[in-house]
C-alpha positions as CSV (number, residue, x, y, z in Angstrom):
1,M,11.9,2.8,-15.7
2,D,12.9,1.0,-12.5
3,R,15.0,-2.1,-12.0
4,R,12.0,-4.4,-12.5
5,D,11.2,-2.8,-15.8
6,F,14.8,-3.2,-17.0
7,L,15.1,-6.9,-16.1
8,H,14.2,-8.0,-19.7
9,T,17.9,-7.1,-20.2
10,A,18.9,-9.9,-17.8
11,T,16.7,-12.3,-19.7
12,L,18.3,-11.5,-23.0
13,A,21.8,-11.7,-21.3
14,A,20.9,-15.2,-20.0
15,T,19.9,-16.3,-23.4
16,A,23.1,-15.2,-24.8
17,G,25.1,-17.1,-22.1
18,A,25.7,-14.0,-19.9
19,T,25.7,-14.5,-16.1
20,G,22.9,-13.5,-13.7
21,A,25.4,-11.0,-12.2
22,L,25.7,-9.1,-15.4
23,G,21.9,-8.8,-15.6
24,A,21.7,-7.6,-12.0
25,E,24.4,-5.0,-12.6
26,A,22.5,-3.6,-15.6
27,A,19.3,-3.7,-13.6
28,H,20.8,-1.8,-10.8
29,A,22.2,0.9,-13.1
30,A,18.7,1.3,-14.5
31,E,17.2,1.8,-11.1
32,A,19.9,4.1,-10.0
33,A,19.1,6.4,-13.0
34,H,15.4,6.1,-12.3
35,G,16.1,7.0,-8.7
36,A,18.1,10.1,-9.7
37,E,15.4,11.2,-12.0
38,R,12.7,11.0,-9.3
39,L,14.9,12.6,-6.7
40,A,15.6,15.5,-9.1
41,Q,11.9,15.9,-9.8
42,A,11.3,16.1,-6.0
43,G,14.0,18.7,-5.6
44,A,16.1,16.4,-3.6
45,V,19.8,16.1,-3.9
46,A,21.3,12.6,-4.4
47,A,24.9,11.7,-3.7
48,P,26.6,11.3,-7.0
49,A,28.8,8.5,-5.7
50,A,25.7,6.6,-4.6
51,I,23.9,7.0,-7.9
52,A,27.0,6.1,-10.0
53,D,27.9,3.1,-7.9
54,V,26.8,-0.3,-9.3
55,A,29.0,-2.4,-7.0
56,H,25.9,-3.0,-4.8
57,R,23.4,-5.3,-6.5
58,G,20.0,-6.2,-5.4
59,P,18.9,-9.8,-5.3
60,L,18.0,-11.6,-8.5
61,T,16.5,-15.1,-8.6
62,K,16.2,-17.7,-11.4
63,R,12.4,-17.8,-11.1
64,W,12.1,-14.0,-11.2
65,V,13.9,-13.8,-14.5
66,E,12.1,-16.8,-16.0
67,Q,8.6,-16.0,-14.7
68,R,8.6,-12.1,-15.1
69,W,6.6,-12.3,-18.2
70,L,4.1,-14.5,-16.4
71,L,3.9,-12.2,-13.4
72,D,3.2,-9.2,-15.5
73,N,0.4,-11.0,-17.3
74,V,-1.1,-12.1,-14.0
75,I,-1.1,-8.5,-12.8
76,Q,-2.5,-7.3,-16.2
77,A,-5.4,-9.8,-15.5
78,N,-5.8,-9.4,-11.8
79,G,-4.3,-6.1,-10.7
80,I,-2.1,-5.1,-7.8
81,D,-3.8,-7.6,-5.5
82,W,-2.8,-10.6,-7.7
83,D,-1.4,-12.5,-4.7
84,Q,-2.4,-10.6,-1.6
85,P,-5.2,-8.0,-0.9
86,R,-2.5,-5.3,-0.2
87,S,-4.7,-2.5,-1.5
88,V,-7.2,-3.6,1.1
89,Y,-4.9,-4.0,4.1
90,W,-3.3,-0.6,3.4
91,N,-6.7,1.0,2.9
92,V,-8.1,-0.3,6.2
93,P,-5.9,1.8,8.6
94,C,-6.6,5.0,6.5
95,G,-10.4,4.8,6.5
96,V,-13.1,5.5,4.0
97,E,-11.6,8.6,2.4
98,A,-8.6,6.6,1.1
99,T,-10.9,4.2,-0.8
100,A,-10.7,6.3,-3.9
101,D,-7.0,6.5,-3.7
102,F,-6.7,2.6,-3.8
103,A,-9.3,2.4,-6.5
104,A,-7.3,4.6,-8.7
105,I,-4.1,2.7,-7.9
106,R,-5.8,-0.6,-8.8
107,A,-6.9,0.9,-12.1
108,R,-3.3,2.3,-12.9
109,V,-1.2,-0.8,-12.1
110,K,-1.0,-3.0,-15.1
111,K,2.5,-4.6,-14.5
112,Y,4.9,-4.8,-11.6
113,A,7.0,-1.8,-12.7
114,D,3.9,0.4,-12.2
115,C,3.5,-0.3,-8.5
116,A,6.1,2.1,-6.9
117,G,5.2,5.1,-9.2
118,A,1.4,4.7,-8.6
119,F,1.8,4.9,-4.8
120,E,4.4,7.7,-5.1
121,S,2.2,10.0,-7.1
122,T,-0.7,9.3,-4.7
123,A,1.6,10.0,-1.8
124,R,2.7,13.4,-3.3
125,R,-0.9,14.5,-3.7
126,R,-2.0,13.5,-0.2
127,E,1.1,15.2,1.3
128,A,0.4,18.4,-0.7
129,K,-3.2,18.4,0.7
130,A,-1.9,17.9,4.2
131,R,0.5,20.8,4.0
132,A,-2.2,23.1,2.6
133,A,-4.6,22.1,5.4
134,E,-2.0,22.6,8.0
135,E,-1.3,26.1,6.7
136,A,-5.0,26.8,6.9
137,H,-5.1,25.6,10.5
138,E,-7.4,22.8,9.5
139,D,-5.6,20.3,11.8
140,V,-8.0,17.3,11.4
141,T,-7.8,17.4,7.6
142,A,-4.0,17.8,7.8
143,R,-3.5,14.8,10.1
144,E,-5.7,12.7,8.0
145,N,-3.9,13.4,4.8
146,Y,-0.4,13.1,6.5
147,F,-1.5,9.6,7.6
148,M,-2.7,8.6,4.1
149,A,0.5,10.1,2.6
150,T,2.6,8.0,5.0
151,I,0.9,4.8,3.9
152,H,1.4,5.6,0.2
153,W,5.1,6.4,0.7
154,G,5.6,3.2,2.6
155,A,3.7,1.2,0.0
156,A,5.9,2.8,-2.7
157,Q,9.0,1.1,-0.9
158,W,7.4,-2.3,-1.2
159,P,8.7,-3.3,-4.7
160,L,12.3,-2.0,-4.0
161,D,14.6,-4.7,-2.9
162,E,17.8,-2.9,-2.2
163,N,19.0,0.3,-0.3
164,S,18.8,2.4,-3.4
165,E,18.5,6.2,-3.3
166,L,14.9,5.9,-4.3
167,N,14.1,3.5,-1.5
168,L,15.9,5.7,1.1
169,F,14.1,8.8,-0.3
170,Y,10.7,7.1,0.1
171,N,11.6,6.0,3.6
172,K,12.5,9.5,4.5
173,K,9.2,10.9,3.2
174,K,7.3,8.2,5.0
175,R,8.9,9.1,8.3
176,E,8.4,12.8,7.7
177,C,4.7,12.5,7.0
178,F,4.1,10.1,10.0
179,A,5.9,12.4,12.3
180,A,3.7,15.3,11.1
181,Y,0.6,13.1,11.6
182,A,1.9,12.2,15.1
183,K,1.9,15.9,16.2
184,L,-1.7,16.2,15.1
185,A,-3.1,12.8,16.0
186,D,-6.0,12.4,18.4
187,H,-3.9,10.3,20.7
188,H,-0.3,10.2,21.9
189,V,2.1,8.9,19.2
190,E,5.7,8.9,19.9
191,P,8.8,7.9,17.8
192,V,10.8,5.2,19.5
193,W,14.3,3.7,19.0
194,I,14.8,0.4,20.8
195,P,18.4,-0.4,21.7
196,F,19.6,-3.5,19.7
197,D,23.0,-4.9,19.3
198,G,24.7,-1.6,19.2
199,K,22.1,-0.1,16.9
200,A,18.4,0.7,17.3
201,L,15.1,-0.8,16.1
202,P,12.5,1.7,14.8
203,A,9.1,1.9,16.3
204,W,6.2,4.1,17.2
205,F,4.5,4.0,20.6
206,H,0.8,4.7,20.7
207,L,-1.3,5.4,23.8
208,P,-5.1,5.1,23.6
209,L,-7.4,8.1,23.1
210,G,-8.1,9.7,26.4
211,Y,-5.2,8.2,28.4
212,A,-4.9,10.1,31.6
213,G,-2.3,8.2,33.5
214,G,-1.7,4.9,35.2
215,R,-0.3,1.6,34.0
216,I,-2.2,0.0,31.1
217,P,-1.8,-3.2,29.0
218,V,0.3,-3.0,25.8
219,V,0.6,-5.0,22.6
220,V,3.8,-5.3,20.7
221,F,2.7,-5.6,17.0
222,V,4.9,-7.2,14.4
223,P,3.7,-6.5,10.7
224,G,4.0,-8.8,7.8
225,M,6.8,-9.0,5.2
226,D,5.1,-6.6,2.8
227,S,3.8,-4.2,5.4
228,F,5.3,-1.7,7.9
229,K,4.9,-0.3,11.3
230,E,3.2,3.0,10.3
231,A,0.3,0.9,8.9
232,S,0.0,-1.3,12.0
233,V,-2.3,1.1,13.9
234,W,-5.4,2.4,12.3
235,M,-5.9,6.2,12.2
236,Y,-9.4,5.8,13.7
237,G,-11.1,2.9,15.5
238,D,-8.0,0.7,16.0
239,P,-8.9,-2.6,17.7
240,Y,-6.2,-2.4,20.3
241,L,-6.4,1.4,21.1
242,S,-10.2,1.1,21.2
243,R,-9.9,-1.4,24.1
244,G,-7.6,0.7,26.1
245,F,-4.3,-1.0,25.1
246,A,-1.2,0.8,24.2
247,V,0.6,-0.4,21.1
248,L,4.3,-0.6,20.3
249,A,4.2,-0.8,16.5
250,M,7.7,-2.0,15.6
251,E,9.9,-3.3,12.9
252,G,12.5,-6.0,13.7
253,P,15.5,-7.4,11.9
254,G,15.0,-7.5,8.1
255,Q,11.7,-5.6,8.2
256,Y,11.1,-2.5,6.0
257,E,13.2,0.3,7.6
258,C,15.6,-2.1,9.4
259,P,17.6,-3.1,6.3
260,T,18.2,0.6,5.5
261,L,19.8,0.7,9.0
262,G,21.9,-2.4,8.4
263,I,19.7,-4.6,10.6
264,Y,19.0,-7.8,8.7
265,M,16.8,-10.9,9.2
266,S,18.0,-13.7,11.4
267,V,16.2,-16.0,13.8
268,A,18.7,-15.2,16.5
269,G,18.0,-11.5,15.9
270,W,14.3,-12.0,16.5
271,E,15.0,-13.9,19.7
272,A,16.9,-10.8,20.8
273,T,14.1,-8.5,19.5
274,G,11.6,-10.0,21.9
275,K,13.7,-9.2,24.9
276,A,14.7,-5.8,23.6
277,C,11.1,-4.7,23.2
278,M,10.2,-6.0,26.6
279,D,13.2,-4.3,28.3
280,W,12.1,-1.0,26.7
281,L,8.5,-1.3,27.7
282,V,9.0,-2.2,31.4
283,Q,10.8,1.1,31.8
284,R,7.8,3.0,30.7
285,Q,5.6,4.5,33.4
286,E,2.5,4.0,31.3
287,V,3.0,0.2,30.9
288,D,1.8,-2.5,33.2
289,P,4.7,-4.9,33.1
290,E,2.4,-7.8,33.9
291,R,0.1,-7.2,30.9
292,I,2.4,-7.1,27.8
293,G,1.4,-9.2,24.8
294,I,2.9,-9.8,21.4
295,S,0.9,-10.1,18.2
296,G,2.1,-10.7,14.6
297,R,0.6,-11.2,11.1
298,S,1.9,-13.2,8.2
299,F,5.8,-12.8,8.5
300,G,4.9,-11.5,12.0
301,S,3.3,-14.8,12.9
302,F,6.8,-16.4,12.6
303,A,8.9,-13.6,14.0
304,G,6.4,-12.9,16.9
305,T,6.5,-16.6,17.8
306,I,10.3,-16.6,17.8
307,A,10.3,-13.4,19.9
308,A,7.9,-14.9,22.4
309,S,9.9,-18.1,22.7
310,A,12.9,-16.2,24.0
311,E,11.0,-13.9,26.3
312,P,8.7,-15.5,29.0
313,R,7.6,-12.2,30.4
314,Y,5.1,-11.8,27.5
315,R,1.5,-12.5,28.9
316,A,0.3,-13.9,25.6
317,C,1.2,-14.4,22.0
318,A,-1.4,-14.0,19.1
319,V,-0.6,-14.7,15.5
320,T,-2.6,-14.7,12.3
321,A,-2.0,-15.5,8.5
322,T,0.6,-18.0,9.3
323,C,4.2,-18.5,8.0
324,H,5.1,-21.6,9.9
325,A,6.6,-23.9,7.3
326,P,10.3,-24.7,8.4
327,G,12.6,-23.6,5.7
328,W,9.7,-21.6,4.0
329,H,9.8,-23.8,0.9
330,T,6.2,-23.1,-0.3
331,I,6.4,-19.3,-0.1
332,F,9.9,-19.1,-1.7
333,Q,9.7,-21.9,-4.3
334,E,6.1,-22.1,-5.3
335,A,4.4,-18.7,-4.6
336,S,4.9,-15.4,-6.3
337,P,8.7,-14.9,-7.0
338,T,8.4,-11.4,-5.4
339,F,8.4,-13.0,-1.9
340,K,11.8,-14.6,-2.3
341,M,13.3,-11.4,-3.8
342,R,12.1,-9.4,-0.9
343,F,13.2,-11.8,1.8
344,M,16.7,-12.0,0.1
345,Y,16.8,-8.2,0.6
346,M,15.6,-8.5,4.2
347,S,18.4,-11.0,5.0
348,N,21.1,-9.3,3.1
349,Y,21.6,-11.9,0.3
350,T,22.0,-11.3,-3.4
351,D,23.2,-14.9,-4.2
352,E,20.3,-17.3,-4.5
353,A,22.3,-20.4,-3.6
354,E,23.6,-18.8,-0.5
355,F,20.1,-17.7,0.5
356,D,18.7,-21.2,-0.1
357,A,21.2,-22.4,2.5
358,F,20.2,-19.6,4.9
359,R,16.4,-20.2,4.6
360,K,16.9,-23.6,6.2
361,T,17.5,-21.7,9.4
362,L,14.0,-20.2,9.3
363,T,12.3,-22.5,11.7
364,W,10.4,-22.6,15.0
365,Q,11.7,-26.1,15.8
366,G,13.6,-26.1,19.1
367,R,12.0,-22.9,20.1
368,A,8.2,-23.4,20.1
369,D,8.5,-25.9,23.0
370,K,9.8,-23.0,25.2
371,I,6.5,-21.2,24.9
372,R,4.3,-21.7,27.9
373,M,2.2,-18.5,27.6
374,P,-1.3,-18.6,26.1
375,Y,-1.1,-18.7,22.4
376,L,-3.7,-17.8,19.7
377,C,-3.4,-18.7,16.0
378,A,-5.9,-17.8,13.3
379,A,-5.3,-19.1,9.8
380,G,-7.0,-19.8,6.5
381,E,-7.9,-23.4,5.8
382,F,-6.2,-23.3,2.4
383,D,-3.2,-21.1,3.2
384,E,-1.1,-21.2,-0.1
385,L,2.0,-19.8,1.6
386,S,2.2,-22.1,4.7
387,P,0.0,-25.2,4.6
388,L,-1.7,-25.8,7.9
389,H,0.0,-29.1,8.8
390,N,3.1,-26.9,9.6
391,T,1.1,-24.9,12.1
392,E,-0.4,-28.0,13.6
393,R,3.0,-29.3,14.3
394,L,4.0,-26.1,15.9
395,L,0.9,-26.1,18.1
396,K,1.7,-29.6,19.3
397,A,5.1,-28.4,20.4
398,L,3.7,-25.5,22.6
399,Q,3.7,-26.1,26.3
400,G,0.9,-23.8,27.3
401,P,-2.9,-23.3,26.5
402,K,-3.6,-22.6,22.9
403,R,-6.5,-21.8,20.5
404,F,-6.4,-22.6,16.8
405,V,-9.0,-20.7,14.7
406,V,-9.4,-21.9,11.2
407,Y,-11.5,-20.0,8.7
408,Q,-13.1,-22.4,6.1
409,E,-11.9,-22.0,2.6
410,A,-9.8,-18.9,3.4
411,R,-6.3,-18.5,2.0
412,H,-3.3,-16.8,3.6
413,A,-4.9,-13.5,3.8
414,T,-7.8,-14.8,5.9
415,A,-10.3,-12.5,4.1
416,G,-12.9,-12.2,1.3
417,V,-14.6,-15.6,1.8
418,P,-18.0,-16.4,3.6
419,S,-16.3,-17.7,6.8
420,T,-14.3,-14.4,7.3
421,N,-17.2,-12.2,6.2
422,L,-19.9,-14.0,8.5
423,G,-17.7,-15.2,11.3
424,P,-15.7,-13.4,13.9
425,F,-14.0,-10.3,12.6
426,L,-10.3,-11.3,12.8
427,P,-8.9,-8.0,14.3
428,A,-11.6,-7.9,16.9
429,L,-11.2,-11.6,17.7
430,V,-7.5,-11.1,18.4
431,A,-8.0,-8.0,20.5
432,D,-10.7,-9.6,22.5
433,W,-8.7,-12.7,23.1
434,L,-5.7,-10.6,24.3
435,G,-8.0,-8.6,26.5
436,A,-9.2,-11.8,28.2
437,R,-5.6,-12.8,28.8
438,F,-4.8,-9.5,30.3
439,R,-7.7,-10.0,32.7
440,G,-6.3,-13.4,33.6
441,E,-9.3,-15.4,32.3
442,P,-8.6,-19.1,31.7
443,F,-9.6,-20.9,28.5
444,P,-9.5,-24.5,27.2
445,S,-7.1,-25.5,24.4
446,E,-9.4,-25.8,21.4
447,R,-9.6,-25.8,17.6
448,W,-12.3,-23.6,16.2
449,L,-13.5,-24.1,12.7
450,V,-15.4,-21.1,11.4
451,D,-17.6,-22.4,8.5
452,A,-19.2,-20.6,5.6
453,T,-22.2,-19.6,7.7
454,G,-20.1,-18.0,10.3
455,R,-20.9,-20.8,12.8
456,I,-18.0,-22.0,15.1
457,T,-17.4,-25.7,15.8
458,K,-15.2,-26.2,18.8
459,T,-13.1,-29.4,19.4
460,P,-10.4,-30.1,21.9
461,L,-6.8,-29.4,20.8
């Protein structure tokens, strides 16, 4: 069992008067043993010192310990998508064939501790199919299965909140499979390392299908807290690539692969990230330096906004599924306790009180007023992670033209309700808006309300 499954030990220790640190140490030891077992099954060799070392402890919060029983009961009743439709947003870039994979995963996951193993076993099956197809010179089948294996390996990392051997192993497999996909992809896909504060940010650079030279627009895409760069560009029919844009699918401070590289979350880090990505892109002969935009979803709505605030060379900024509450109180103190655990890992905190002081620095205030480029924001009317009044305050601070698209009755995921089903398809709306900005088309500052019939009501903003 993994660290999550072992955390009942921490609950019992707390009842007996033991400290949270003792619970965390026991939990880490359990995950280390579990990681060693999985690595051995995979034929990999783990460093004995790393497996035996329990000095490094992952984050542990009061709500996690107290509400673990409740979380597992919610998952038992609602499945892996209990808080976010993750099996959907990871399925979309894979295409139709992966639908059966995610259906099986939804059926298998009955508690939080099931998540990583369910994705791992699916990843192994897809990777085996990819290798067999490649050996048979069936390159299309191989690339499709390598891509799907990548997504499952990356998804397996999501519940792991420390740089354990298991997390590092999953990350290695994810990169291996995506590199194999890149060699067989129907468009140019290139691994990228963006210089950053003496280290390097990981990214993948995609050129649209049929690119034959010349300078083209590019979108820097910032994924959410629970997603990753490899899942940011669809295998087929990607909204950006289909419109002739290049995509720099990246991860910045704190995101997915970055903590394994010692690059942790900070607002200042994201200010520097916006400039680092721009500096890298303008050196590329394929890129039109006057047509570079940045787009972010969920956590990326915050990080992308911060990045844009410090880099005026971006032509436009488009964000969806907002995380705009200064201090992030709602998501960390009222939503699923998994969010706070993951963000503590992203920002390199294991002490909850210290993290609570740090999270007060997570704000757009003093930065949004520097943004003069066109800005698009799309959100759910009833966003449970970042209530809309926070975004409304941000929009008032912006100094440039802006559009605020609100989907009636939608929650944070902006999906699965009549307004999102019948109204503008969100990925297409964002891509079309960016295309118009790349063409230099003006637009009025407006608020759009997409109602349950799909009709759009526009009012001045």
